[in-house]
C-alpha positions as CSV (number, residue, x, y, z in Angstrom):
1,X,-137.3,82.5,57.1
2,X,-139.0,80.6,59.6
3,X,-142.4,78.9,57.9
4,X,-144.4,80.8,60.3
5,X,-143.5,84.0,58.3
6,X,-143.5,82.1,54.9
7,X,-147.3,81.5,55.1
8,X,-149.3,84.8,54.8
9,X,-152.5,85.2,56.4
10,X,-154.8,83.9,54.2
11,X,-157.1,86.4,52.0
12,X,-159.4,86.2,49.6
13,X,-157.5,88.8,47.1
14,X,-154.1,88.5,47.2
15,X,-151.2,87.2,49.7
16,X,-150.1,89.4,52.0
17,X,-146.3,90.2,51.6
18,X,-144.0,93.1,53.0
19,X,-144.8,95.0,49.8
20,X,-148.6,94.7,50.1
21,X,-147.9,96.0,53.9
22,X,-146.0,98.7,52.7
23,X,-148.5,100.0,49.9
24,X,-151.0,99.7,52.6
25,X,-149.2,101.9,54.8
26,X,-148.5,104.7,51.8
27,X,-151.9,105.0,51.3
28,X,-153.0,105.6,54.7
29,X,-150.3,108.6,55.2
30,X,-151.5,110.0,51.9
31,X,-155.2,110.0,53.2
32,X,-153.9,112.1,56.4
33,X,-151.2,114.1,55.0
34,X,-153.1,117.1,55.8
35,X,-153.6,116.2,59.6
36,X,-150.0,114.8,59.9
37,X,-148.5,118.2,58.6
38,X,-150.6,120.2,60.8
39,X,-149.8,117.9,63.9
40,X,-145.9,118.5,63.1
41,X,-146.4,122.1,63.2
42,X,-148.3,121.7,66.1
43,X,-145.8,120.0,68.2
44,X,-143.1,122.7,67.1
45,X,-145.2,125.4,68.2
46,X,-146.1,123.7,71.9
47,X,-142.1,123.7,72.0
48,X,-141.6,127.1,71.4
49,X,-140.4,127.0,68.0
50,X,-142.7,129.3,66.1
51,X,-140.7,130.3,62.8
52,X,-141.2,127.2,60.9
53,X,-143.6,125.7,58.4
54,X,-144.0,122.5,56.4
55,X,-142.3,122.5,52.9
56,X,-144.6,120.1,50.9
57,X,-142.0,120.0,48.3
58,X,-139.2,118.3,50.6
59,X,-141.9,116.7,52.9
60,X,-140.1,118.2,55.8
61,X,-140.4,121.0,58.5
62,X,-138.3,124.0,57.8
63,X,-137.4,127.1,58.9
64,X,-138.9,130.4,57.3
65,X,-136.4,132.4,55.4
66,X,-134.8,135.2,57.7
67,X,-133.5,138.7,56.7
68,X,-130.9,139.5,59.1
69,X,-132.6,143.3,59.6
70,X,-135.8,142.3,60.5
71,X,-136.7,141.5,64.0
72,X,-138.3,138.0,64.7
73,X,-140.1,138.2,68.4
74,X,-141.4,135.0,69.9
75,X,-143.7,135.6,72.6
76,X,-144.7,132.1,73.4
77,X,-148.6,131.6,74.7
78,X,-149.8,128.4,73.0
79,X,-146.9,126.2,74.5
80,X,-147.3,127.6,78.5
81,X,-151.2,127.1,78.4
82,X,-151.1,124.1,77.0
83,X,-149.0,122.9,79.6
84,X,-151.4,124.4,82.3
85,X,-154.0,122.4,80.9
86,X,-152.0,118.9,80.6
87,X,-151.1,119.4,84.3
88,X,-155.0,119.9,85.2
89,X,-155.3,116.4,83.6
90,X,-152.5,115.1,85.1
91,X,-153.4,116.6,88.8
92,X,-155.0,113.2,90.1
93,X,-153.7,109.5,89.5
94,X,-156.0,107.0,87.2
95,X,-158.4,104.8,89.5
96,X,-159.8,101.6,87.8
97,X,-162.8,100.1,88.7
98,X,-163.9,96.7,87.7
99,X,-167.8,96.2,87.8
100,X,-168.9,93.1,88.7
101,X,-171.0,91.3,86.2
102,X,-173.0,89.6,88.8
103,X,-174.1,90.6,92.4
104,X,-172.6,87.1,93.8
105,X,-169.8,87.1,96.0
106,X,-167.6,85.0,93.6
107,X,-167.9,87.9,91.1
108,X,-167.5,90.5,93.5
109,X,-164.2,88.7,94.6
110,X,-163.0,88.5,91.3
111,X,-163.4,91.9,90.3
112,X,-161.6,92.8,93.2
113,X,-158.6,90.7,92.1
114,X,-158.7,92.7,88.9
115,X,-158.6,95.8,90.1
116,X,-155.3,94.4,92.1
117,X,-153.8,93.2,89.0
118,X,-154.3,96.6,87.5
119,X,-153.1,98.6,90.4
120,X,-149.7,96.3,90.4
121,X,-149.5,96.9,86.3
122,X,-149.9,100.5,86.6
123,X,-147.2,100.6,89.3
124,X,-144.8,98.3,87.7
125,X,-144.8,99.6,84.0
126,X,-145.4,103.6,84.9
127,X,-148.7,103.7,83.4
128,X,-148.5,107.5,85.3
129,X,-145.5,108.3,82.8
130,X,-147.5,107.0,79.9
131,X,-150.6,108.8,80.7
132,X,-148.7,112.0,80.5
133,X,-147.0,111.5,77.1
134,X,-150.3,109.9,75.7
135,X,-152.5,113.0,77.1
136,X,-149.5,115.3,75.4
137,X,-150.0,113.2,71.8
138,X,-153.6,114.0,71.9
139,X,-153.6,117.4,72.6
140,X,-150.9,118.1,70.1
141,X,-152.5,116.3,67.1
142,X,-156.0,115.8,68.4
143,X,-155.6,112.1,68.5
144,X,-153.2,109.4,69.9
145,X,-153.8,105.5,70.7
146,X,-152.8,103.2,73.2
147,X,-151.4,99.9,71.6
148,X,-151.8,96.9,73.7
149,X,-149.4,94.0,73.1
150,X,-148.2,90.8,75.3
151,X,-144.8,90.7,75.6
152,X,-143.5,87.1,75.7
153,X,-139.9,88.2,76.5
154,X,-140.3,89.0,79.9
155,X,-141.0,87.2,83.1
156,X,-139.5,84.1,84.4
157,X,-138.1,82.1,81.6
158,X,-139.8,78.9,80.3
159,X,-138.5,78.0,77.1
160,X,-137.4,79.0,73.5
161,X,-139.4,80.3,70.5
162,X,-139.1,78.7,66.8
163,X,-136.2,81.5,66.6
164,X,-133.7,80.8,69.5
165,X,-135.1,83.7,71.4
166,X,-136.0,83.0,75.2
167,X,-139.6,83.1,76.3
168,X,-141.0,84.1,79.3
169,X,-143.9,83.7,81.6
170,X,-145.0,87.4,79.7
171,X,-146.6,90.5,80.9
172,X,-149.0,93.0,79.0
173,X,-147.2,96.2,77.7
174,X,-149.0,99.5,76.5
175,X,-147.3,101.9,74.4
176,X,-148.4,105.4,73.0
177,X,-148.7,105.7,69.0
178,X,-149.3,109.2,67.6
179,X,-151.1,109.9,64.4
180,X,-147.3,109.8,62.4
181,X,-147.6,105.8,63.6
182,X,-151.1,105.2,62.5
183,X,-152.1,104.0,59.4
184,X,-155.4,102.1,58.5
185,X,-157.9,101.9,55.4
186,X,-158.6,105.2,53.8
187,X,-161.9,106.5,55.0
188,X,-162.3,104.2,58.2
189,X,-164.8,105.8,60.9
190,X,-164.0,103.9,63.8
191,X,-160.2,102.6,64.1
192,X,-160.8,100.8,67.3
193,X,-163.2,98.4,65.0
194,X,-161.5,98.4,61.9
195,X,-160.3,95.1,60.1
196,X,-156.8,96.1,60.2
197,X,-154.0,98.6,61.5
198,X,-150.2,99.1,61.1
199,X,-148.1,100.4,64.0
200,X,-144.8,102.2,62.1
201,X,-142.3,103.2,64.5
202,X,-138.5,104.6,63.2
203,X,-136.0,103.1,65.5
204,X,-132.2,102.8,65.4
205,X,-130.7,100.0,63.2
206,X,-128.9,99.0,65.8
207,X,-131.9,98.6,68.1
208,X,-134.1,97.1,65.4
209,X,-130.9,94.8,64.7
210,X,-130.9,93.9,68.6
211,X,-134.5,93.6,69.2
212,X,-135.4,91.1,66.6
213,X,-132.5,89.1,66.4
214,X,-131.2,89.7,62.5
215,X,-127.9,88.8,61.1
216,X,-127.2,92.5,60.3
217,X,-128.4,95.8,60.8
218,X,-131.0,96.9,58.6
219,X,-131.3,100.0,55.9
220,X,-132.1,103.3,57.2
221,X,-135.1,103.6,55.0
222,X,-137.3,106.1,57.7
223,X,-138.1,108.7,54.9
224,X,-139.5,112.2,56.0
225,X,-143.2,110.9,55.0
226,X,-142.6,108.3,57.7
227,X,-141.8,110.3,60.6
228,X,-141.3,113.9,61.4
229,X,-138.6,113.4,63.9
230,X,-135.8,115.8,63.0
231,X,-133.0,117.3,64.8
232,X,-132.2,120.8,64.3
233,X,-128.7,122.2,64.5
234,X,-128.7,125.7,64.3
235,X,-130.7,126.9,60.8
236,X,-129.8,123.7,59.5
237,X,-131.7,120.4,59.5
238,X,-130.5,117.2,59.3
239,X,-131.9,113.6,58.8
240,X,-131.5,111.1,62.0
241,X,-130.6,107.5,60.2
242,X,-133.8,105.0,61.1
243,X,-135.2,102.4,60.1
244,X,-138.8,101.6,59.7
245,X,-140.5,98.8,61.4
246,X,-144.0,98.3,60.5
247,X,-146.3,95.8,62.6
248,X,-149.5,94.9,60.6
249,X,-152.7,93.7,62.9
250,X,-155.5,92.0,61.4
251,X,-158.4,90.5,63.3
252,X,-160.3,87.5,62.6
253,X,-163.2,88.6,60.1
254,X,-166.5,87.0,59.4
255,X,-165.5,85.8,56.2
256,X,-163.3,83.1,57.8
257,X,-159.9,85.2,57.7
258,X,-157.8,84.1,61.1
259,X,-155.8,87.3,61.4
260,X,-152.8,87.6,62.9
261,X,-149.8,89.7,63.3
262,X,-146.9,90.4,61.0
263,X,-143.7,92.8,61.6
264,X,-141.6,94.3,58.4
265,X,-138.5,95.6,58.5
266,X,-136.5,96.3,55.4
267,X,-138.9,94.6,52.9
268,X,-138.9,91.4,55.0
269,X,-141.0,89.8,57.6
270,X,-139.0,89.4,60.9
271,X,-142.0,88.3,63.2
272,X,-145.5,87.3,63.2
273,X,-147.9,84.6,64.0
274,X,-151.5,84.2,64.1
275,X,-154.2,86.8,65.9
276,X,-152.7,86.3,69.8
277,X,-155.5,88.3,71.4
278,X,-158.6,86.7,73.1
279,X,-161.0,88.9,71.3
280,X,-162.0,89.1,67.7
281,X,-164.4,92.1,67.9
282,X,-161.8,94.9,67.8
283,X,-158.2,95.7,67.6
284,X,-155.7,96.2,70.0
285,X,-155.5,99.7,70.1
286,X,-157.5,102.4,71.9
287,X,-158.0,106.1,70.7
288,X,-158.3,109.2,72.7
289,X,-159.6,112.2,70.8
290,X,-159.6,116.0,71.8
291,X,-162.7,116.9,69.7
292,X,-164.0,114.0,67.4
293,X,-164.9,114.7,63.6
294,X,-167.7,113.0,62.5
295,X,-167.2,110.6,59.9
296,X,-163.3,110.4,60.7
297,X,-161.4,107.9,62.7
298,X,-158.8,111.2,64.0
299,X,-159.9,114.5,65.8
300,X,-159.5,118.0,66.0
301,X,-157.3,120.0,68.3
302,X,-158.0,123.7,69.5
303,X,-154.1,123.7,69.1
304,X,-154.2,124.0,65.2
305,X,-156.7,127.2,65.7
306,X,-154.1,128.5,68.1
307,X,-151.4,128.5,65.8
308,X,-152.4,131.0,63.4
309,X,-153.3,133.3,66.4
310,X,-149.6,132.7,68.0
311,X,-147.8,133.6,64.5
312,X,-150.0,137.0,64.4
313,X,-149.0,137.4,68.2
314,X,-145.5,137.0,67.3
315,X,-145.7,139.2,63.9
316,X,-147.4,142.0,66.1
317,X,-144.5,142.1,68.7
318,X,-142.2,142.1,66.2
319,X,-143.5,145.3,64.6
320,X,-143.8,146.9,67.9
321,X,-140.1,145.8,68.6
322,X,-139.0,146.9,65.3
323,X,-140.6,150.2,65.6
324,X,-139.1,150.8,69.1
325,X,-136.0,149.7,67.5
326,X,-135.9,152.5,64.7
327,X,-138.3,155.2,65.8
328,X,-138.6,154.9,69.6
329,X,-135.5,157.1,70.3
330,X,-135.8,161.0,71.1
331,X,-133.5,163.2,68.8
332,X,-131.9,166.3,69.6
333,X,-131.7,168.8,66.3
334,X,-128.6,171.2,66.4
335,X,-128.1,174.0,64.2
336,X,-124.5,173.9,62.2
337,X,-122.4,175.9,64.6
338,X,-124.5,176.0,67.6
339,X,-122.3,173.9,69.6
340,X,-118.5,173.9,69.3
341,X,-117.7,171.0,69.8
342,X,-120.4,168.2,69.8
343,X,-118.1,165.6,71.4
344,X,-118.5,167.6,74.7
345,X,-122.5,166.3,74.7
346,X,-123.1,163.9,77.5
347,X,-126.4,162.1,79.0
348,X,-125.6,163.8,82.6
349,X,-129.0,165.2,83.8
350,X,-129.3,169.1,84.3
351,X,-125.8,169.8,82.1
352,X,-124.9,173.1,81.0
353,X,-124.3,173.4,77.4
354,X,-122.8,176.6,75.5
355,X,-124.0,177.5,72.1
356,X,-123.3,180.0,69.7
357,X,-125.9,183.0,69.4
358,X,-125.0,184.2,66.4
359,X,-126.8,181.6,64.6
360,X,-129.8,182.7,66.5
361,X,-131.0,179.4,67.3
362,X,-130.3,176.8,70.1
363,X,-130.4,173.2,70.1
364,X,-134.0,171.5,70.7
365,X,-135.1,167.8,71.6
366,X,-137.7,166.2,69.1
367,X,-140.0,163.3,71.1
368,X,-140.5,160.0,69.2
369,X,-144.0,159.7,67.3
370,X,-146.8,158.5,69.5
371,X,-147.7,154.8,68.6
372,X,-151.7,154.3,67.7
373,X,-153.6,152.9,70.4
374,X,-155.1,150.0,68.2
375,X,-151.5,149.1,67.5
376,X,-150.7,149.0,71.1
377,X,-153.7,147.2,72.0
378,X,-152.9,144.6,69.1
379,X,-151.0,141.7,71.0
380,X,-153.5,142.3,74.0
381,X,-156.5,141.6,71.4
382,X,-154.4,138.8,70.1
383,X,-154.1,137.3,73.7
384,X,-157.5,137.2,74.7
385,X,-158.5,135.4,71.2
386,X,-155.6,132.9,72.1
387,X,-157.3,132.3,76.0
388,X,-160.9,131.9,74.2
389,X,-159.1,129.3,71.9
390,X,-157.3,127.3,74.5
391,X,-159.8,128.0,77.2
392,X,-157.0,129.3,79.7
393,X,-157.9,133.0,81.4
394,X,-156.6,134.8,84.4
395,X,-158.0,132.3,86.8
396,X,-156.0,129.4,85.2
397,X,-152.9,131.0,85.7
398,X,-153.7,131.8,89.5
399,X,-154.4,135.7,88.7
400,X,-157.5,137.2,90.1
401,X,-159.5,139.4,87.2
402,X,-160.0,142.9,88.2
403,X,-162.7,143.7,90.4
404,X,-163.4,140.4,91.6
405,X,-162.4,139.6,95.2
406,X,-164.8,137.3,96.6
407,X,-163.6,133.6,97.3
408,X,-167.0,132.2,96.1
409,X,-167.1,134.0,92.8
410,X,-163.4,133.2,92.3
411,X,-164.2,129.5,92.6
412,X,-167.5,129.6,90.2
413,X,-164.8,131.4,87.8
414,X,-162.4,128.8,88.4
415,X,-164.8,126.0,88.0
416,X,-166.1,127.3,84.5
417,X,-162.7,127.5,83.3
418,X,-161.9,124.0,83.8
419,X,-165.2,123.0,82.1
420,X,-163.5,122.6,78.6
421,X,-161.0,120.5,80.4
422,X,-163.6,118.5,81.8
423,X,-164.8,116.9,78.3
424,X,-161.1,116.2,77.3
425,X,-160.6,114.4,80.7
426,X,-163.6,111.9,80.4
427,X,-162.4,111.3,76.8
428,X,-159.0,110.3,78.1
429,X,-160.5,108.2,81.0
430,X,-162.5,106.3,78.6
431,X,-159.9,105.6,76.5
432,X,-157.3,104.3,79.5
433,X,-160.8,102.1,80.7
434,X,-160.7,100.3,77.5
435,X,-157.1,99.8,77.2
436,X,-157.4,98.2,80.8
437,X,-160.1,96.0,79.7
438,X,-158.1,94.3,76.8
439,X,-155.3,93.9,79.7
440,X,-157.2,92.4,82.0
441,X,-158.3,89.7,79.2
442,X,-154.9,89.3,78.3
443,X,-154.1,88.5,82.0
444,X,-157.1,85.8,82.1
445,X,-155.9,84.4,79.3
446,X,-152.2,84.2,79.8
447,X,-151.3,84.1,83.3
448,X,-151.0,80.6,84.4
449,X,-148.8,80.9,87.6
450,X,-149.4,82.9,90.6
451,X,-148.6,86.2,90.7
452,X,-148.6,88.9,93.7
453,X,-150.1,92.3,93.9
454,X,-150.5,94.8,96.7
455,X,-153.1,97.5,96.6
456,X,-154.2,100.2,99.5
457,X,-157.6,100.7,100.4
458,X,-158.0,103.7,103.0
459,X,-154.4,103.6,103.6
460,X,-154.7,100.0,104.5
461,X,-152.5,97.2,102.7
462,X,-153.8,94.2,100.7
463,X,-151.8,91.8,99.5
464,X,-153.7,89.5,96.6
465,X,-152.4,86.2,95.4
466,X,-153.9,85.6,91.9
467,X,-153.8,84.2,88.3
468,X,-155.6,84.3,84.8
469,X,-158.5,81.7,86.4
470,X,-159.2,83.9,89.4
471,X,-160.5,86.9,87.4
472,X,-163.2,84.8,86.5
473,X,-164.5,86.8,83.4
474,X,-164.6,90.1,85.3
475,X,-162.3,92.1,82.9
476,X,-164.5,95.0,82.1
477,X,-162.6,98.1,83.6
478,X,-163.2,102.0,83.9
479,X,-162.2,105.0,84.9
480,X,-164.4,106.8,87.3
481,X,-165.0,110.5,86.2
482,X,-164.3,111.8,89.8
483,X,-161.1,110.5,89.5
484,X,-159.6,112.4,86.4
485,X,-161.8,116.1,86.4
486,X,-159.7,118.4,87.4
487,X,-160.4,119.7,91.0
488,X,-159.1,122.8,92.9
489,X,-157.6,121.7,96.0
490,X,-158.1,125.4,97.7
491,X,-161.8,125.4,97.1
492,X,-161.8,121.6,98.6
493,X,-160.0,123.1,101.3
494,X,-162.3,126.0,101.9
495,X,-165.2,123.6,101.9
496,X,-163.4,121.2,104.6
497,X,-162.7,124.1,106.9
498,X,-166.7,125.1,106.7
499,X,-167.6,121.6,107.6
500,X,-165.0,121.6,110.5
501,X,-166.3,125.2,111.4
502,X,-169.7,124.1,111.8
503,X,-168.9,120.8,113.6
504,X,-170.1,118.3,110.6
505,X,-166.3,116.7,110.9
506,X,-164.8,117.2,114.4
507,X,-161.3,115.7,114.2
508,X,-158.0,116.8,112.4
509,X,-157.9,113.1,110.5
510,X,-161.5,113.9,109.0
511,X,-160.2,117.4,107.8
512,X,-157.6,116.0,106.2
513,X,-159.0,113.5,104.5
514,X,-161.8,115.9,103.2
515,X,-159.5,118.6,102.5
516,X,-157.5,116.3,100.5
517,X,-154.3,117.4,102.3
518,X,-150.6,116.4,100.8
519,X,-148.4,114.3,103.3
520,X,-151.5,113.3,105.4
521,X,-149.3,110.9,107.7
522,X,-146.9,113.2,108.5
523,X,-149.2,116.1,109.0
524,X,-151.7,113.8,111.3
525,X,-148.6,112.3,113.4
526,X,-147.9,116.0,114.2
527,X,-151.5,117.4,115.1
528,X,-153.0,114.1,116.5
529,X,-150.5,111.2,117.0
530,X,-152.7,109.3,118.9
531,X,-155.3,108.9,115.8
532,X,-152.1,108.6,113.8
533,X,-151.0,105.3,116.0
534,X,-154.4,104.3,115.6
535,X,-154.2,103.8,111.7
536,X,-151.1,102.3,111.8
537,X,-152.2,99.7,114.3
538,X,-155.5,99.1,111.6
539,X,-152.6,99.0,109.0
540,X,-150.7,96.4,110.8
541,X,-153.7,94.4,112.0
542,X,-155.2,94.3,108.5
543,X,-152.3,92.2,107.5
544,X,-152.7,89.8,110.5
545,X,-149.7,91.6,112.8
546,X,-150.7,91.8,116.6
547,X,-150.1,95.2,118.0
548,X,-149.6,96.6,121.7
549,X,-152.3,98.2,123.5
550,X,-150.5,100.4,125.6
551,X,-151.1,102.6,128.8
552,X,-150.3,105.9,126.8
553,X,-153.5,105.1,124.3
554,X,-156.4,107.1,124.5
555,X,-158.5,104.2,124.6
556,X,-161.7,105.9,123.6
557,X,-160.0,107.3,120.2
558,X,-158.5,104.2,119.3
559,X,-161.9,102.5,119.7
560,X,-163.6,105.2,117.4
561,X,-160.6,104.5,114.7
562,X,-160.8,100.8,115.0
563,X,-164.8,100.7,114.7
564,X,-164.5,103.0,111.6
565,X,-162.4,100.8,110.1
566,X,-164.7,97.8,110.8
567,X,-167.3,99.6,109.0
568,X,-165.2,99.8,105.5
569,X,-165.2,97.9,102.5
570,X,-162.2,96.6,103.4
571,X,-163.2,95.0,106.7
572,X,-165.6,92.7,104.7
573,X,-162.7,91.3,102.7
574,X,-160.6,90.2,105.8
575,X,-160.4,86.5,106.6
576,X,-162.0,85.5,109.7
577,X,-158.9,85.0,111.7
578,X,-158.0,88.4,110.9
579,X,-160.9,89.9,112.0
580,X,-161.0,88.1,115.2
581,X,-157.4,89.6,115.9
582,X,-158.6,93.1,115.5
583,X,-161.9,92.3,117.7
584,X,-159.6,90.6,120.1
585,X,-157.3,93.9,120.1
586,X,-160.3,96.1,120.7
587,X,-161.4,94.2,123.5
588,X,-158.0,94.8,125.0
589,X,-158.8,98.7,124.7
590,X,-162.5,98.3,126.4
591,X,-160.3,96.8,129.4
592,X,-157.8,99.7,129.7
593,X,-161.0,101.9,129.1
594,X,-163.2,100.1,131.9
595,X,-160.1,100.1,134.4
596,X,-159.6,104.1,133.8
597,X,-163.5,104.5,134.4
598,X,-163.1,102.3,137.7
599,X,-160.1,104.9,138.9
600,X,-162.4,108.1,138.3
601,X,-165.1,106.2,140.4
602,X,-162.9,105.4,142.9
603,X,-161.5,108.8,143.1
604,X,-165.1,110.3,143.2
605,X,-166.1,108.5,146.3
606,X,-162.6,110.2,147.9
607,X,-162.8,113.5,146.8
608,X,-164.6,115.5,143.9
609,X,-161.4,117.4,143.3
610,X,-159.4,113.8,142.8
611,X,-162.0,113.0,140.2
612,X,-161.1,116.0,138.2
613,X,-157.8,114.9,137.7
614,X,-156.9,112.7,134.7
615,X,-156.2,109.1,134.9
616,X,-152.6,108.4,135.2
617,X,-153.3,105.0,133.2
618,X,-151.2,103.2,135.6
619,X,-153.4,101.2,137.6
620,X,-153.2,97.5,136.7
621,X,-156.2,95.8,135.2
622,X,-158.1,93.4,137.1
623,X,-156.3,89.9,137.4
624,X,-159.5,88.4,135.9
625,X,-159.1,90.7,132.9
626,X,-155.3,90.1,132.4
627,X,-156.2,86.7,132.3
628,X,-159.0,86.9,129.8
629,X,-156.4,89.0,128.0
630,X,-154.0,86.3,128.2
631,X,-156.4,83.7,127.0
632,X,-157.1,85.6,124.1
633,X,-153.3,85.9,123.1
634,X,-153.3,89.9,123.2
635,X,-150.2,92.0,123.9
636,X,-150.8,94.3,127.2
637,X,-147.9,97.0,128.8
638,X,-146.3,95.6,132.2
639,X,-146.2,98.5,134.8
640,X,-144.3,98.6,137.9
641,X,-147.7,97.8,140.0
642,X,-148.9,95.4,137.4
643,X,-149.5,91.8,139.1
644,X,-147.1,90.3,136.8
645,X,-144.4,91.5,138.9
646,X,-142.3,94.6,139.0
647,X,-140.7,95.1,135.9
648,X,-138.9,98.4,136.6
649,X,-140.3,101.3,134.4
650,X,-143.4,100.7,131.9
651,X,-142.1,98.7,129.0
652,X,-143.7,98.6,125.6
653,X,-145.6,95.3,126.2
654,X,-145.0,91.5,126.4
655,X,-147.1,88.9,125.1
656,X,-148.9,86.9,127.6
657,X,-149.6,83.2,127.6
658,X,-146.0,82.3,127.7
659,X,-144.8,80.1,130.4
660,X,-143.2,81.9,133.3
661,X,-144.6,85.2,132.2
662,X,-146.9,85.5,135.1
663,X,-146.0,85.1,139.1
664,X,-147.0,82.0,140.6
665,X,-149.7,83.5,142.8
666,X,-151.4,84.9,139.6
667,X,-151.1,81.9,138.0
668,X,-152.9,80.4,141.0
669,X,-155.5,83.1,140.9
670,X,-156.3,82.4,137.0
671,X,-156.7,78.7,137.7
672,X,-158.9,79.4,140.4
673,X,-161.7,81.4,138.4
674,X,-161.4,78.7,135.6
675,X,-159.6,80.8,133.0
676,X,-156.7,78.3,132.2
677,X,-156.1,76.3,128.8
678,X,-159.8,76.0,128.5
679,X,-161.5,78.0,130.9
680,X,-164.5,80.4,130.4
681,X,-165.6,83.7,131.8
682,X,-164.4,85.1,135.3
683,X,-167.1,85.4,137.3
684,X,-167.9,88.9,138.5
685,X,-165.9,90.7,141.5
686,X,-167.3,91.0,145.0
687,X,-169.7,94.2,145.1
688,X,-171.4,93.9,141.9
689,X,-171.0,93.0,138.4
690,X,-167.5,94.1,136.6
691,X,-167.3,97.4,135.0
692,X,-166.8,97.7,131.1
693,X,-168.7,96.0,128.3
694,X,-169.6,92.3,128.3
695,X,-167.3,89.6,126.8
696,X,-167.5,88.9,123.1
697,X,-167.4,91.2,120.1
698,X,-167.5,95.1,120.5
699,X,-171.1,96.2,119.7
700,X,-171.3,98.5,116.7
701,X,-173.5,101.6,116.5
702,X,-173.9,104.8,118.1
703,X,-175.4,103.8,121.0
704,X,-172.5,101.1,121.9
705,X,-169.7,103.8,122.0
706,X,-167.9,103.6,125.3
707,X,-168.4,107.1,127.2
708,X,-166.5,110.1,126.0
709,X,-165.7,108.5,122.6
710,X,-166.2,111.0,119.3
711,X,-169.0,110.1,117.2
């Protein structure tokens, strides 16, 4: 054993040995026995296995004794309704905000880098899958935790540890822990601020051997009280051989104990060290609860209340089905000797049956007895009680209540139906915010190399290079409440259509954004391909890639889309070179718009009818404008009538400013007006100033929009 394991954490009472850690684990399990047993039963009911109970004598789940002649009906309600609730919680992906601690530019930039680091971790480590598992565990037992650790075994290799295992640059690792996998001091009120906690995981012995580099497989010592993971095979229960891995976390205390992390397998230390986290005021776990219980670290879940109602519902349906089976058949009374051969009776409608009138009686049918009304309504009443407990009603299931047809009334009912789920969504969002804050603190303390992250702001990609020092203390993350609250997509779409009908929003792009429609890129490409092209140009220009200004563009529409982007938050963080590239791109659109306006003015002088015809867009820009575009390094298309010379049909574009790209006579004109390598702006053409806006960055504001643009 290494020296780091043989030196236990310094304590005032007694050394912290593997036996002491196991004793702490057992004491904690006994203090939460009732809650753990109920959580095990809840888990089975959520999986639609209802005829079970917790046997305290054997310490495990067992199936209720069954009589072969009795009916066992299972009518699941708690499971499907719970899945609807979890689906509401998972409808929208997590979004993290890092609030700057001060209003200066350095803090704001560091907060944006921290958000980029969280987005990369969320995508790389599949936090959405982990979030679903955590939400299910919270709903199942009333409580579940997110354990935050630093895994040195991942990343680029940088060395070996004391046991000869490779050590990498490392990364944060989040894992979910249920109530069966958490132990703490009995009577603890706040687990996150407690002095210590133990994570107990039951794992296959071979996996434990590989994970900790053991010489042999440990014993399968996971007891029924340690874990409720059992495999059912028909009506028999058999244990899966598992080994318990107990990881003890103790934070530094005010009395001088340094704290540390120790891992125990098969009664021995297999890993450990000093407290590895850059905080001392809390443990490395974030807790989520459905309904907090005052003075307890665990919580309560409505599933525990619904289990009893679900059992009564199953018993009620079983009684009804059994009655239908035994007493629900109509019977035919036949006097002895009335029918010569009973085997001739069939189920054919309108059949003639001969009987012997000597007996004076003929066969007659006797209807089955009618069931009492309260008996028939019993399952319905139990189902209503289940709806009230779980907060799931007809609106939640997509059914319209009888007598209600108004869309506004249905929206109000749907909003009220989501109210209980909103409290749980807020609690889970705060839990993930605390976990994300710990992740950022670990990144700030441990990441020395440069890492890359890519985030999307308004569908515009942004590449961020960062290291731990770039976070600058901006490590407090939150999850906005609006990002986790359930929201009706149908109500949102109806609201967007009302705004569109009233003219408040005017374009299909704005309608798709407000309505939160799926696959907006594909949808916009089919409805408004020009706006979709302008959006794609924004994405390319934001990463410093020039884009072509073509004759097919609706230049006024492009200018509006580009200027909307220039008013966004993402624009403020672009480097000056990228901002200048966007401005030059807008200038090229303005040149084309000016050329189209000149065509309209010229056509108006010839014939008012010709002025009403749309511009073909094939008229070349003035020579001075082409030269100005060349000096700016813009991309403009060539046409058959362009001064660049005929090049066949219109091509997508060609970068100006390259040697030989213009005919000699055009280059001579450019040099004549002083627009060579260092020339200034062109002089006004004969007959008045040129059409279009003045040179320089495009003005902002409604008064500066080109004629015909959409505001």
